[in-house]
C-alpha positions as CSV (number, residue, x, y, z in Angstrom):
1,M,-11.7,-10.9,28.9
2,Q,-8.3,-11.1,27.9
3,F,-6.2,-8.4,27.2
4,V,-2.6,-8.2,25.5
5,L,0.2,-5.2,25.6
6,K,2.1,-4.2,22.6
7,I,5.8,-4.3,23.6
8,K,7.5,-4.2,20.4
9,D,7.8,-1.6,17.8
10,D,7.7,-2.7,14.3
11,P,5.8,-1.3,11.5
12,V,2.8,-3.4,12.2
13,Y,-0.7,-1.0,12.3
14,L,-0.8,-1.7,16.0
15,E,0.1,1.1,18.7
16,L,3.3,0.4,20.9
17,H,2.4,0.5,24.7
18,K,-0.8,0.0,24.0
19,I,-3.5,-2.5,25.7
20,Y,-5.6,-4.6,23.4
21,V,-8.7,-6.8,23.9
22,V,-8.5,-10.3,22.6
23,L,-11.1,-11.9,21.1
24,T,-11.8,-15.9,21.4
25,D,-10.7,-17.2,18.1
26,E,-9.8,-21.1,18.3
27,E,-8.5,-21.1,14.7
28,A,-6.4,-18.0,15.2
29,T,-4.7,-20.1,18.5
30,K,-4.0,-23.3,16.6
31,D,-1.8,-20.5,14.2
32,G,0.1,-19.0,16.9
33,D,-2.2,-15.7,16.0
34,L,-4.5,-13.7,18.4
35,R,-7.9,-11.7,17.5
36,I,-7.4,-8.4,19.1
37,V,-9.6,-5.7,18.5
38,D,-8.5,-1.9,18.5
39,E,-10.1,1.6,19.7
40,S,-12.4,1.5,16.4
41,G,-14.1,-1.6,17.2
42,E,-12.3,-3.4,14.7
43,D,-10.8,-6.8,14.6
44,Y,-7.3,-8.4,13.4
45,L,-5.1,-11.2,13.7
46,A,-1.9,-10.3,15.2
47,L,0.9,-12.8,15.3
48,L,2.2,-13.7,19.2
49,I,5.6,-12.9,18.1
50,L,4.8,-9.4,17.0
51,G,5.7,-8.3,20.7
52,M,2.2,-8.7,22.4
53,I,2.3,-10.0,26.4
54,Q,-0.5,-10.9,28.2
55,A,-1.7,-8.0,30.4
56,P,-3.9,-9.5,33.1
57,L,-6.0,-6.7,34.5
58,A,-7.2,-7.1,38.4
59,P,-9.3,-4.4,39.9
60,Q,-7.8,-1.7,41.4
61,F,-9.6,-0.9,44.9
62,G,-8.9,2.5,47.1
63,G,-7.3,1.7,50.4
64,G,-9.0,2.9,53.5
């Protein structure tokens, strides 16, 4: 599963500093877009230039 983080504040419907799930969409990728899912479960096309960066999330394990 891939994730992106919204890092640029602009008038787009996405929230700043929020992590979104990325869906696989080859057509969107060819056009320079991402298909992302918001907290309501709706998916949207988002331009990569809108301040989205890949957010690799690794499992966190407690030290012991």
